[in-house]
Biopython code that builds the backbone (N, CA, C, O; Angstrom):
import numpy as np
from Bio.PDB.StructureBuilder import StructureBuilder

atoms = [
    (1, "UNK", "N", (0.638, -1.013, 0.232)),
    (1, "UNK", "CA", (-0.093, -0.186, 0.369)),
    (1, "UNK", "C", (1.224, 1.155, 0.523)),
    (1, "UNK", "O", (2.140, 1.070, 1.340)),
    (2, "UNK", "N", (0.989, 2.725, -0.769)),
    (2, "UNK", "CA", (0.830, 3.438, -0.523)),
    (2, "UNK", "C", (0.641, 3.953, 0.768)),
    (2, "UNK", "O", (-0.332, 3.662, 1.462)),
    (3, "UNK", "N", (1.603, 4.762, 1.134)),
    (3, "UNK", "CA", (2.074, 6.524, 2.321)),
    (3, "UNK", "C", (0.733, 7.413, 1.746)),
    (3, "UNK", "O", (0.503, 7.961, 0.668)),
    (4, "UNK", "N", (0.026, 7.285, 2.920)),
    (4, "UNK", "CA", (-1.478, 7.984, 2.003)),
    (4, "UNK", "C", (-1.526, 9.814, 3.398)),
    (4, "UNK", "O", (-2.387, 10.693, 3.419)),
    (5, "UNK", "N", (-0.702, 9.733, 3.972)),
    (5, "UNK", "CA", (-0.226, 10.588, 5.360)),
    (5, "UNK", "C", (0.344, 12.661, 4.467)),
    (5, "UNK", "O", (0.881, 13.695, 4.863)),
    (6, "UNK", "N", (-0.223, 12.148, 3.266)),
    (6, "UNK", "CA", (0.372, 13.809, 3.891)),
    (6, "UNK", "C", (0.180, 15.383, 3.913)),
    (6, "UNK", "O", (-1.011, 15.556, 3.651)),
    (7, "UNK", "N", (0.545, 16.115, 4.025)),
    (7, "UNK", "CA", (0.766, 17.514, 4.684)),
    (7, "UNK", "C", (-0.768, 17.924, 4.510)),
    (7, "UNK", "O", (-1.135, 18.768, 5.327)),
    (8, "UNK", "N", (-2.116, 17.315, 3.243)),
    (8, "UNK", "CA", (-2.642, 18.486, 2.914)),
    (8, "UNK", "C", (-4.387, 17.182, 3.091)),
    (8, "UNK", "O", (-5.589, 17.264, 2.840)),
    (9, "UNK", "N", (-3.269, 15.981, 3.752)),
    (9, "UNK", "CA", (-5.201, 14.992, 3.649)),
    (9, "UNK", "C", (-6.044, 15.688, 4.402)),
    (9, "UNK", "O", (-5.943, 16.756, 5.006)),
    (10, "UNK", "N", (-7.141, 14.678, 4.226)),
    (10, "UNK", "CA", (-8.296, 15.340, 4.573)),
    (10, "UNK", "C", (-8.719, 17.382, 4.653)),
    (10, "UNK", "O", (-9.046, 18.232, 5.482)),
    (11, "UNK", "N", (-8.527, 17.302, 3.718)),
    (11, "UNK", "CA", (-8.790, 19.225, 3.313)),
    (11, "UNK", "C", (-9.895, 18.917, 2.087)),
    (11, "UNK", "O", (-10.606, 19.855, 1.728)),
    (12, "UNK", "N", (-9.972, 18.228, 1.749)),
    (12, "UNK", "CA", (-11.401, 18.188, 0.582)),
    (12, "UNK", "C", (-12.190, 19.035, 0.351)),
    (12, "UNK", "O", (-12.661, 19.388, -0.730)),
    (13, "UNK", "N", (-12.443, 19.544, 1.766)),
    (13, "UNK", "CA", (-13.451, 21.046, 1.945)),
    (13, "UNK", "C", (-12.745, 21.907, 2.505)),
    (13, "UNK", "O", (-12.832, 23.056, 2.073)),
    (14, "UNK", "N", (-11.878, 21.638, 3.575)),
    (14, "UNK", "CA", (-11.555, 22.946, 4.128)),
    (14, "UNK", "C", (-10.784, 23.281, 2.749)),
    (14, "UNK", "O", (-11.187, 24.384, 2.379)),
    (15, "UNK", "N", (-9.889, 22.793, 1.895)),
    (15, "UNK", "CA", (-9.027, 23.722, 1.397)),
    (15, "UNK", "C", (-9.678, 24.009, -0.556)),
    (15, "UNK", "O", (-9.283, 24.279, -1.690)),
    (16, "UNK", "N", (-10.594, 23.770, 0.054)),
    (16, "UNK", "CA", (-11.406, 23.483, -2.054)),
    (16, "UNK", "C", (-12.233, 25.807, -2.045)),
    (16, "UNK", "O", (-12.697, 26.486, -1.129)),
    (17, "UNK", "N", (-12.059, 26.020, -3.070)),
    (17, "UNK", "CA", (-12.863, 27.100, -2.650)),
    (17, "UNK", "C", (-13.732, 27.446, -4.021)),
    (17, "UNK", "O", (-13.539, 26.724, -4.998)),
    (18, "UNK", "N", (-14.476, 28.298, -4.093)),
    (18, "UNK", "CA", (-15.858, 28.102, -4.315)),
    (18, "UNK", "C", (-15.856, 28.365, -6.262)),
    (18, "UNK", "O", (-14.912, 28.762, -6.945)),
    (19, "UNK", "N", (-16.991, 28.048, -6.632)),
    (19, "UNK", "CA", (-16.935, 28.214, -8.058)),
    (19, "UNK", "C", (-16.301, 29.460, -9.052)),
    (19, "UNK", "O", (-15.535, 29.348, -10.009)),
    (20, "UNK", "N", (-16.880, 30.623, -8.488)),
    (20, "UNK", "CA", (-16.365, 31.688, -9.036)),
    (20, "UNK", "C", (-15.039, 31.786, -8.135)),
    (20, "UNK", "O", (-14.142, 32.092, -8.921)),
    (21, "UNK", "N", (-14.537, 31.670, -6.907)),
    (21, "UNK", "CA", (-13.270, 32.586, -6.621)),
    (21, "UNK", "C", (-12.165, 31.297, -7.142)),
    (21, "UNK", "O", (-11.260, 30.896, -6.411)),
    (22, "UNK", "N", (-12.302, 31.011, -7.863)),
    (22, "UNK", "CA", (-10.970, 30.102, -7.959)),
    (22, "UNK", "C", (-10.241, 30.625, -9.295)),
    (22, "UNK", "O", (-10.854, 31.296, -10.124)),
    (23, "UNK", "N", (-8.863, 30.262, -9.446)),
    (23, "UNK", "CA", (-7.735, 30.737, -9.920)),
    (23, "UNK", "C", (-6.685, 31.730, -8.720)),
    (23, "UNK", "O", (-7.198, 31.991, -7.632)),
    (24, "UNK", "N", (-5.268, 32.221, -9.007)),
    (24, "UNK", "CA", (-4.935, 33.516, -8.580)),
    (24, "UNK", "C", (-5.535, 33.932, -7.749)),
    (24, "UNK", "O", (-6.714, 33.725, -8.035)),
    (25, "UNK", "N", (-5.439, 34.552, -6.600)),
    (25, "UNK", "CA", (-5.418, 35.334, -5.576)),
    (25, "UNK", "C", (-4.992, 37.035, -6.536)),
    (25, "UNK", "O", (-4.266, 37.073, -7.530)),
    (26, "UNK", "N", (-5.473, 37.907, -6.080)),
    (26, "UNK", "CA", (-5.025, 39.459, -6.508)),
    (26, "UNK", "C", (-3.064, 39.340, -5.642)),
    (26, "UNK", "O", (-2.544, 38.742, -4.700)),
    (27, "UNK", "N", (-2.620, 40.356, -6.759)),
    (27, "UNK", "CA", (-1.326, 41.228, -6.603)),
    (27, "UNK", "C", (-1.575, 41.722, -4.666)),
    (27, "UNK", "O", (-0.750, 41.370, -3.823)),
    (28, "UNK", "N", (-2.344, 42.228, -4.449)),
    (28, "UNK", "CA", (-2.197, 42.929, -2.923)),
    (28, "UNK", "C", (-2.512, 41.997, -2.240)),
    (28, "UNK", "O", (-3.321, 42.536, -1.484)),
    (29, "UNK", "N", (-2.431, 40.376, -1.781)),
    (29, "UNK", "CA", (-2.442, 40.049, -0.843)),
    (29, "UNK", "C", (-0.718, 39.433, -1.087)),
    (29, "UNK", "O", (-0.031, 39.352, -0.069)),
    (30, "UNK", "N", (-0.356, 39.196, -1.864)),
    (30, "UNK", "CA", (1.353, 39.436, -1.862)),
    (30, "UNK", "C", (2.084, 40.517, -1.200)),
    (30, "UNK", "O", (2.859, 40.316, -0.264)),
    (31, "UNK", "N", (1.909, 41.298, -1.537)),
    (31, "UNK", "CA", (2.853, 42.881, -0.700)),
    (31, "UNK", "C", (2.225, 43.270, 0.654)),
    (31, "UNK", "O", (2.920, 43.634, 1.602)),
    (32, "UNK", "N", (0.765, 43.171, 0.711)),
    (32, "UNK", "CA", (0.982, 43.483, 2.110)),
    (32, "UNK", "C", (1.618, 43.141, 3.303)),
    (32, "UNK", "O", (2.202, 42.076, 3.502)),
    (33, "UNK", "N", (1.509, 43.956, 4.004)),
    (33, "UNK", "CA", (2.674, 43.868, 5.066)),
    (33, "UNK", "C", (1.830, 44.385, 6.433)),
    (33, "UNK", "O", (0.981, 45.275, 6.455)),
    (34, "UNK", "N", (2.480, 43.278, 7.975)),
    (34, "UNK", "CA", (2.143, 43.346, 9.173)),
    (34, "UNK", "C", (3.595, 44.158, 10.418)),
    (34, "UNK", "O", (4.823, 44.177, 10.343)),
    (35, "UNK", "N", (2.490, 44.766, 11.544)),
    (35, "UNK", "CA", (3.249, 45.349, 12.039)),
    (35, "UNK", "C", (3.451, 44.348, 13.312)),
    (35, "UNK", "O", (2.575, 43.615, 13.772)),
    (36, "UNK", "N", (4.524, 44.447, 13.688)),
    (36, "UNK", "CA", (4.940, 43.293, 14.814)),
    (36, "UNK", "C", (3.853, 44.122, 15.915)),
    (36, "UNK", "O", (3.627, 45.320, 16.080)),
    (37, "UNK", "N", (3.177, 42.574, 16.729)),
    (37, "UNK", "CA", (2.124, 42.716, 17.307)),
    (37, "UNK", "C", (1.069, 43.251, 16.754)),
    (37, "UNK", "O", (0.447, 44.233, 17.158)),
    (38, "UNK", "N", (0.902, 42.726, 15.997)),
    (38, "UNK", "CA", (-1.141, 42.902, 14.916)),
    (38, "UNK", "C", (-1.501, 41.800, 15.266)),
    (38, "UNK", "O", (-0.521, 41.161, 15.651)),
    (39, "UNK", "N", (-2.359, 41.275, 15.327)),
    (39, "UNK", "CA", (-3.840, 40.108, 15.058)),
    (39, "UNK", "C", (-3.846, 40.121, 13.475)),
    (39, "UNK", "O", (-4.023, 41.058, 12.696)),
    (40, "UNK", "N", (-3.509, 38.322, 13.175)),
    (40, "UNK", "CA", (-4.321, 38.762, 11.937)),
    (40, "UNK", "C", (-4.305, 37.237, 11.960)),
    (40, "UNK", "O", (-3.624, 36.539, 12.710)),
    (41, "UNK", "N", (-5.260, 36.781, 10.914)),
    (41, "UNK", "CA", (-6.058, 35.969, 10.783)),
    (41, "UNK", "C", (-5.586, 34.504, 9.691)),
    (41, "UNK", "O", (-5.126, 34.803, 8.589)),
    (42, "UNK", "N", (-5.702, 33.188, 9.995)),
    (42, "UNK", "CA", (-4.262, 32.138, 9.472)),
    (42, "UNK", "C", (-6.020, 31.537, 8.528)),
    (42, "UNK", "O", (-6.916, 30.950, 9.135)),
    (43, "UNK", "N", (-6.065, 31.804, 7.408)),
    (43, "UNK", "CA", (-6.918, 31.547, 5.816)),
    (43, "UNK", "C", (-5.899, 31.261, 4.782)),
    (43, "UNK", "O", (-5.278, 31.913, 3.943)),
    (44, "UNK", "N", (-5.979, 29.846, 5.230)),
    (44, "UNK", "CA", (-5.081, 29.317, 3.628)),
    (44, "UNK", "C", (-5.592, 29.267, 2.001)),
    (44, "UNK", "O", (-6.465, 28.649, 1.392)),
    (45, "UNK", "N", (-4.766, 30.061, 1.723)),
    (45, "UNK", "CA", (-5.061, 29.914, 0.413)),
    (45, "UNK", "C", (-5.003, 28.763, -0.559)),
    (45, "UNK", "O", (-3.830, 28.658, -0.917)),
    (46, "UNK", "N", (-5.605, 28.042, -1.021)),
    (46, "UNK", "CA", (-5.686, 26.683, -1.684)),
    (46, "UNK", "C", (-4.843, 26.566, -3.412)),
    (46, "UNK", "O", (-4.483, 25.591, -4.072)),
    (47, "UNK", "N", (-4.780, 28.097, -3.671)),
    (47, "UNK", "CA", (-4.190, 27.975, -4.842)),
    (47, "UNK", "C", (-3.084, 28.591, -4.748)),
    (47, "UNK", "O", (-3.027, 29.617, -5.427)),
    (48, "UNK", "N", (-2.168, 28.330, -4.141)),
    (48, "UNK", "CA", (-0.704, 29.037, -3.644)),
    (48, "UNK", "C", (-0.455, 27.473, -2.444)),
    (48, "UNK", "O", (-1.000, 27.282, -1.356)),
    (49, "UNK", "N", (0.242, 26.858, -2.954)),
    (49, "UNK", "CA", (0.613, 25.968, -1.761)),
    (49, "UNK", "C", (2.100, 26.034, -0.892)),
    (49, "UNK", "O", (2.549, 25.506, 0.125)),
    (50, "UNK", "N", (2.539, 26.930, -1.838)),
    (50, "UNK", "CA", (4.186, 27.853, -1.183)),
    (50, "UNK", "C", (4.172, 28.833, 0.060)),
    (50, "UNK", "O", (3.692, 29.966, 0.036)),
    (51, "UNK", "N", (4.615, 28.383, 0.870)),
    (51, "UNK", "CA", (4.259, 28.795, 2.508)),
    (51, "UNK", "C", (3.050, 29.027, 3.179)),
    (51, "UNK", "O", (2.543, 29.873, 3.915)),
    (52, "UNK", "N", (2.721, 27.722, 2.531)),
    (52, "UNK", "CA", (1.148, 27.607, 3.326)),
    (52, "UNK", "C", (0.466, 26.554, 4.393)),
    (52, "UNK", "O", (-0.193, 25.544, 4.144)),
    (53, "UNK", "N", (0.846, 27.134, 5.694)),
    (53, "UNK", "CA", (1.569, 26.798, 7.092)),
    (53, "UNK", "C", (0.012, 25.491, 6.951)),
    (53, "UNK", "O", (-0.900, 25.459, 6.125)),
    (54, "UNK", "N", (0.284, 24.651, 8.059)),
    (54, "UNK", "CA", (-0.235, 23.359, 8.379)),
    (54, "UNK", "C", (-1.730, 23.603, 8.807)),
    (54, "UNK", "O", (-1.975, 24.509, 9.604)),
    (55, "UNK", "N", (-3.082, 22.541, 8.118)),
    (55, "UNK", "CA", (-4.126, 23.085, 7.884)),
    (55, "UNK", "C", (-5.186, 22.664, 9.243)),
    (55, "UNK", "O", (-6.402, 22.490, 9.321)),
    (56, "UNK", "N", (-4.165, 22.610, 10.143)),
    (56, "UNK", "CA", (-4.727, 22.069, 11.336)),
    (56, "UNK", "C", (-4.939, 24.146, 12.221)),
    (56, "UNK", "O", (-5.831, 24.536, 12.974)),
    (57, "UNK", "N", (-3.933, 24.803, 11.761)),
    (57, "UNK", "CA", (-4.069, 26.470, 11.948)),
    (57, "UNK", "C", (-5.108, 27.053, 11.098)),
    (57, "UNK", "O", (-5.270, 28.266, 11.231)),
    (58, "UNK", "N", (-5.601, 26.643, 10.533)),
    (58, "UNK", "CA", (-6.925, 27.055, 8.665)),
    (58, "UNK", "C", (-7.769, 27.663, 10.104)),
    (58, "UNK", "O", (-8.147, 26.921, 11.011)),
    (59, "UNK", "N", (-7.927, 28.886, 10.087)),
    (59, "UNK", "CA", (-8.757, 29.305, 10.941)),
    (59, "UNK", "C", (-8.860, 30.053, 13.095)),
    (59, "UNK", "O", (-9.561, 30.546, 13.979)),
    (60, "UNK", "N", (-7.205, 29.419, 12.596)),
    (60, "UNK", "CA", (-7.109, 30.555, 13.789)),
    (60, "UNK", "C", (-6.396, 32.240, 13.761)),
    (60, "UNK", "O", (-6.191, 32.986, 12.804)),
    (61, "UNK", "N", (-6.191, 32.391, 14.956)),
    (61, "UNK", "CA", (-6.402, 33.644, 14.819)),
    (61, "UNK", "C", (-4.459, 34.040, 16.022)),
    (61, "UNK", "O", (-4.130, 33.579, 17.115)),
    (62, "UNK", "N", (-3.594, 35.179, 14.936)),
    (62, "UNK", "CA", (-1.993, 34.694, 15.437)),
    (62, "UNK", "C", (-1.655, 36.355, 16.059)),
    (62, "UNK", "O", (-2.292, 37.404, 16.159)),
    (63, "UNK", "N", (-0.548, 35.969, 16.324)),
    (63, "UNK", "CA", (-0.300, 37.580, 16.443)),
    (63, "UNK", "C", (1.433, 37.213, 15.840)),
    (63, "UNK", "O", (2.069, 36.201, 16.135)),
    (64, "UNK", "N", (1.965, 38.480, 14.841)),
    (64, "UNK", "CA", (2.602, 38.444, 14.822)),
    (64, "UNK", "C", (3.980, 39.039, 15.151)),
    (64, "UNK", "O", (3.913, 40.186, 15.593)),
    (65, "UNK", "N", (5.276, 38.496, 15.030)),
    (65, "UNK", "CA", (6.094, 38.399, 15.259)),
    (65, "UNK", "C", (7.346, 38.733, 15.040)),
    (65, "UNK", "O", (8.033, 39.247, 15.922)),
    (66, "UNK", "N", (7.789, 38.478, 13.831)),
    (66, "UNK", "CA", (7.796, 39.399, 12.872)),
    (66, "UNK", "C", (8.686, 38.709, 11.300)),
    (66, "UNK", "O", (8.112, 37.967, 10.502)),
    (67, "UNK", "N", (9.193, 38.869, 11.249)),
    (67, "UNK", "CA", (9.239, 38.760, 9.733)),
    (67, "UNK", "C", (10.321, 37.673, 9.159)),
    (67, "UNK", "O", (11.402, 37.893, 9.705)),
    (68, "UNK", "N", (10.393, 36.669, 8.323)),
    (68, "UNK", "CA", (11.340, 35.693, 7.816)),
    (68, "UNK", "C", (11.642, 35.391, 6.677)),
    (68, "UNK", "O", (11.455, 34.193, 6.464)),
    (69, "UNK", "N", (12.177, 36.154, 5.521)),
    (69, "UNK", "CA", (12.288, 36.493, 4.563)),
    (69, "UNK", "C", (11.002, 37.112, 3.781)),
    (69, "UNK", "O", (10.666, 38.295, 3.829)),
    (70, "UNK", "N", (10.016, 35.559, 2.680)),
    (70, "UNK", "CA", (9.036, 36.491, 2.788)),
    (70, "UNK", "C", (8.441, 36.639, 3.341)),
    (70, "UNK", "O", (7.597, 37.530, 3.235)),
    (71, "UNK", "N", (8.595, 35.414, 4.742)),
    (71, "UNK", "CA", (7.254, 34.994, 5.297)),
    (71, "UNK", "C", (6.907, 35.683, 6.842)),
    (71, "UNK", "O", (7.764, 36.375, 7.391)),
    (72, "UNK", "N", (5.875, 35.486, 7.342)),
    (72, "UNK", "CA", (6.182, 36.047, 8.107)),
    (72, "UNK", "C", (5.840, 34.591, 9.471)),
    (72, "UNK", "O", (5.128, 33.653, 9.113)),
    (73, "UNK", "N", (6.416, 34.603, 10.900)),
    (73, "UNK", "CA", (6.532, 34.228, 11.928)),
    (73, "UNK", "C", (5.539, 34.938, 12.624)),
    (73, "UNK", "O", (5.691, 36.124, 12.917)),
    (74, "UNK", "N", (4.072, 33.998, 13.039)),
    (74, "UNK", "CA", (2.781, 34.215, 13.646)),
    (74, "UNK", "C", (3.189, 33.378, 15.206)),
    (74, "UNK", "O", (4.043, 32.511, 15.391)),
    (75, "UNK", "N", (2.457, 33.861, 15.962)),
    (75, "UNK", "CA", (2.115, 33.327, 17.622)),
    (75, "UNK", "C", (0.566, 32.910, 17.775)),
    (75, "UNK", "O", (-0.464, 33.577, 17.879)),
    (76, "UNK", "N", (0.821, 31.581, 17.748)),
    (76, "UNK", "CA", (-0.847, 31.320, 18.132)),
    (76, "UNK", "C", (-0.651, 29.976, 19.848)),
    (76, "UNK", "O", (0.243, 29.292, 20.346)),
    (77, "UNK", "N", (-2.164, 30.296, 20.131)),
    (77, "UNK", "CA", (-2.382, 29.067, 20.737)),
    (77, "UNK", "C", (-2.967, 28.303, 20.114)),
    (77, "UNK", "O", (-3.827, 28.542, 19.267)),
    (78, "UNK", "N", (-2.452, 27.004, 20.561)),
    (78, "UNK", "CA", (-3.022, 25.584, 21.095)),
    (78, "UNK", "C", (-3.022, 24.790, 21.954)),
    (78, "UNK", "O", (-2.158, 24.018, 22.372)),
    (79, "UNK", "N", (-4.271, 25.032, 22.294)),
    (79, "UNK", "CA", (-4.622, 24.695, 23.517)),
    (79, "UNK", "C", (-3.641, 25.909, 24.278)),
    (79, "UNK", "O", (-3.455, 27.087, 23.975)),
    (80, "UNK", "N", (-2.974, 24.852, 25.683)),
    (80, "UNK", "CA", (-2.092, 26.025, 26.626)),
    (80, "UNK", "C", (-0.905, 26.129, 25.852)),
    (80, "UNK", "O", (-0.231, 27.096, 26.204)),
    (81, "UNK", "N", (-0.328, 25.353, 24.756)),
    (81, "UNK", "CA", (0.633, 25.770, 23.993)),
    (81, "UNK", "C", (0.809, 27.173, 23.397)),
    (81, "UNK", "O", (-0.167, 27.923, 23.373)),
    (82, "UNK", "N", (1.901, 27.542, 22.953)),
    (82, "UNK", "CA", (2.115, 28.792, 22.451)),
    (82, "UNK", "C", (3.326, 28.067, 21.559)),
    (82, "UNK", "O", (4.390, 27.522, 21.851)),
    (83, "UNK", "N", (2.422, 28.418, 19.996)),
    (83, "UNK", "CA", (3.640, 27.417, 19.059)),
    (83, "UNK", "C", (4.089, 29.222, 18.258)),
    (83, "UNK", "O", (3.732, 30.354, 18.584)),
    (84, "UNK", "N", (4.865, 28.789, 17.305)),
    (84, "UNK", "CA", (5.117, 29.445, 16.625)),
    (84, "UNK", "C", (4.868, 29.212, 14.657)),
    (84, "UNK", "O", (5.800, 28.661, 14.072)),
    (85, "UNK", "N", (4.262, 29.429, 14.245)),
    (85, "UNK", "CA", (3.829, 29.387, 12.324)),
    (85, "UNK", "C", (4.225, 30.457, 11.549)),
    (85, "UNK", "O", (3.906, 31.646, 11.575)),
    (86, "UNK", "N", (5.359, 29.498, 10.501)),
    (86, "UNK", "CA", (5.553, 30.733, 9.478)),
    (86, "UNK", "C", (4.641, 30.595, 8.040)),
    (86, "UNK", "O", (4.400, 29.643, 7.297)),
    (87, "UNK", "N", (4.430, 31.392, 8.035)),
    (87, "UNK", "CA", (3.374, 31.394, 6.679)),
    (87, "UNK", "C", (3.483, 32.866, 5.488)),
    (87, "UNK", "O", (3.731, 34.068, 5.583)),
    (88, "UNK", "N", (3.198, 32.071, 4.602)),
    (88, "UNK", "CA", (3.461, 33.741, 3.545)),
    (88, "UNK", "C", (2.397, 34.510, 3.686)),
    (88, "UNK", "O", (1.263, 34.063, 3.857)),
    (89, "UNK", "N", (2.773, 36.061, 3.605)),
    (89, "UNK", "CA", (1.342, 36.702, 3.481)),
    (89, "UNK", "C", (-0.277, 36.151, 2.780)),
    (89, "UNK", "O", (-1.403, 36.305, 3.252)),
    (90, "UNK", "N", (0.208, 35.395, 1.343)),
    (90, "UNK", "CA", (-0.838, 34.851, 0.620)),
    (90, "UNK", "C", (-2.191, 34.271, 1.671)),
    (90, "UNK", "O", (-3.364, 34.560, 1.434)),
    (91, "UNK", "N", (-1.820, 33.551, 2.660)),
    (91, "UNK", "CA", (-2.600, 32.680, 3.728)),
    (91, "UNK", "C", (-2.643, 33.753, 5.191)),
    (91, "UNK", "O", (-2.429, 33.318, 6.323)),
    (92, "UNK", "N", (-2.971, 35.244, 4.874)),
    (92, "UNK", "CA", (-2.910, 35.170, 6.503)),
    (92, "UNK", "C", (-4.234, 36.895, 5.852)),
    (92, "UNK", "O", (-4.243, 37.341, 4.705)),
    (93, "UNK", "N", (-4.865, 37.276, 6.703)),
    (93, "UNK", "CA", (-6.221, 38.466, 6.129)),
    (93, "UNK", "C", (-5.265, 39.127, 8.231)),
    (93, "UNK", "O", (-4.900, 38.466, 9.203)),
    (94, "UNK", "N", (-5.274, 40.649, 7.931)),
    (94, "UNK", "CA", (-5.485, 41.765, 9.016)),
    (94, "UNK", "C", (-7.171, 41.250, 9.735)),
    (94, "UNK", "O", (-8.267, 41.122, 9.191)),
    (95, "UNK", "N", (-6.733, 41.061, 11.124)),
    (95, "UNK", "CA", (-7.957, 41.368, 11.887)),
    (95, "UNK", "C", (-8.198, 42.924, 11.858)),
    (95, "UNK", "O", (-7.443, 43.894, 11.794)),
    (96, "UNK", "N", (-10.053, 42.702, 11.957)),
    (96, "UNK", "CA", (-10.507, 44.060, 11.160)),
    (96, "UNK", "C", (-11.613, 44.123, 12.286)),
    (96, "UNK", "O", (-12.432, 45.042, 12.296)),
]
sb = StructureBuilder()
sb.init_structure("model")
sb.init_model(0)
sb.init_chain("A")
sb.init_seg("    ")
for serial, (resi, resn, name, xyz) in enumerate(atoms, 1):
    if name == "N":
        sb.init_residue(resn, " ", resi, " ")
    sb.init_atom(name, np.array(xyz, "f"), 0.0, 1.0, " ", f" {name:<3s}", serial, name[0])
structure = sb.get_structure()
């Protein structure tokens, strides 16, 4: 049997876009910047796999710790633990 435990397993509905939302996102999602300490939502963009955080963090809200290359470091709470998630800006939305 093949090994069926990839990073995108069990994401048939979680990483699916609506019919009219398909395709690549606008450039503004790539060039957005965040301030340190700002709160952002992690919303995975399925059309861009590079820099995508793990599926368990989809829908979580984190605090920006800093930037690492083109990606942003976020601190989120996972139960009682605090974790650092590295994600590109296409997968982040500023909290309003």
